[in-house]
N, C-alpha and C positions, 0 to 999 in steps of 0.2 A: 616267643610266638612262632609257630611254624607256618610255612606257606602252604596253601591248599593243594597246589599241583604236586608237591612232593608227597603229601599225605595220601592223595588219591591212589597213586601207584602202589604204595605200601599197604594201604587198607583194602583196596578192591582188586588188586592184581592177584593172579592165581597162585603165586609163590612157585619156587623151583620144584617142589614135589609135585604140584599139580601140573606144571608144564612138562615135567619128565613123564608123568603118567599119560598125558595126552600124546606126547611124541612116541612113547613105547606102544600105546594103543594103535596109533596110525601105522607104525612099523609092523605090528602084529597083523593088522588088517591087510597090509600089502603082502606080507609073507603068506597069509591064508589065501588071498585073492588070486595071486599069480597062478598057482597050480590048479585052482578051481575054475578059472575063467576060460581055459582053453587057449589062452594067448600063446603065440609062438614068438621067437625072436624076430624083430623087424630087421630090415636090410642092414642098417648101420650096425646094429648089435651083432649080427652074424659076421659082419666084416671085422669088428673089433675082436670077437671071439676067435676068428681065424688068425688074426694077428697075434693074439695072446698065446697061441701054441708055439710061436717062435719069438721069444722076447728079443727086442732090439731097442736102439736108442731113438728110433723114430720110424714112421711108416709113411705110406704114400701121401696122405693128406692130414695126418694128425701127429702130435707129439705122443710119447709112449705111455703116459700115465694110465689112460683108460684100459689099454691092453694089459698092462702090468696088473692092474686091479682085478680085471676079469680073470687073468691067469691065476692069481692068488685065490680068488673066489672059487673058481672051478676046481682048484687043487684041494680045497677044503670041503666044498659043498657039492661037488659033482658037475657034470657037463649039462645038466638040465637047464631049463629056462630060469628057474629060481637060483640055481648055482651060478649062472652067468651074472645075474642081476644083484644078488644079495649084498655083496661087499659094497658095491656102489650105492645101493639103497641106504646103507648105514651112514653114508657121508652126509646126507641131508640133516638128520638129527644132530650130528656133530657140528655142522655149520650153524644150525639154529642155536646151539649152546654158545658158540663164539659170538654170534649176533647179539644174543642176550647179554653176554659178558660185557661187550662193548657198550650196549645201551645202558647197562647198569652203571658204567663209568660216567656216562653223560648225564644220567638222571637216576639217582639211587632208587631202587624199587621197581624200575621199569624193565629189568632184564627178562624175567619170565614172560611177560606180555610180549615183548619184542621177539623172543624165541618162538612163541606161539603164532605171532603174525607171520613170521618167516615160514614156519613149517606149514602154514595153511595157504600160502600163496600157490597159484597153479604150478609154478616152476618146481616147487617142492612136492606138493601133493600129487600132481599128475605125472610129472616127469620122474618122480620118485619111484614109479612103477617100472622104469626102464633103465638100462645101462647106457647112459649118455655121457658125453664129455662135460656136460654142465655141472654135474656133482663135484668132480675133482676141481674144476675151475672155480666154482663158488667157494669151496672149502679153502683152497690155497689163497684165494683173494682175501677171505676173512682171516686166515692165518697171518697174512702180511699186515692187515689192519691191526691185528692183535699185537704183532711185533712193534709196529709203529706206535701203538698205545703204550707198550711196556718200556720201550727205549727211553722216552722222556722221564718216566718214573725212575728208571735205573740211574740216569744222569742226574736227576734231582737229588737222589739219595747218595750222590758223590761216589758212584761206582765208576772208576776210571776205565779207559779203553782196554787196558790189559786184562782187567777183570771181566769186561764185557766179551772180549775175545775168548775167554775161558768158557763161555756159554755158546758153543758152536751151533746148538740146535736153533737158537734164535736167528743167527746169521743164515743157516741153511734154509730155513723156512722163507726168509725174506728174499734170498738171492737165487736159490736153486729150484725149489718146488714149483713156483709159477711157470718156469720154462718147460716143465714136463707136461703142462696142460695147455689146451688151446687158448689163444688170446682173442678177446672180442675185437672185431674190426671197427 
């Protein structure tokens, strides 16, 4: 006999395909809206864009991640408003997928719904239109949570420290990436 709360998420949840469709739709709307809205860069974005033209390990008031992302984005998509914002806009759906993955570990079947809740929050939906430090901060925070979720599984499966050290991407995400983004005070 199954428990009702586990069946509800599996039976009524949107599923990963539905969640991905909503996230792609929201991203497409953002990509369409920015050039059609007449929006320009706000002060902070212009400052980050200026920083991005000379990559460094840090800037006046922020760590380097946002400037690096804007530099990469403008290199691929151009120096327009959309070019400055696009790569950072992509971080919100990636963060939503990690939130969903972690939720699915806590309660099977709840991942897609958790991802949709995250992507529909004002910090994702509204700030997702701008190049702010919040996107890389949230992503690296969720990456760290993901690593903390993976490590116990690795240890439980009897993977020793030597084998874990052979997976430097896990250690890099946990130890280095968060220092490249601003920390909440």
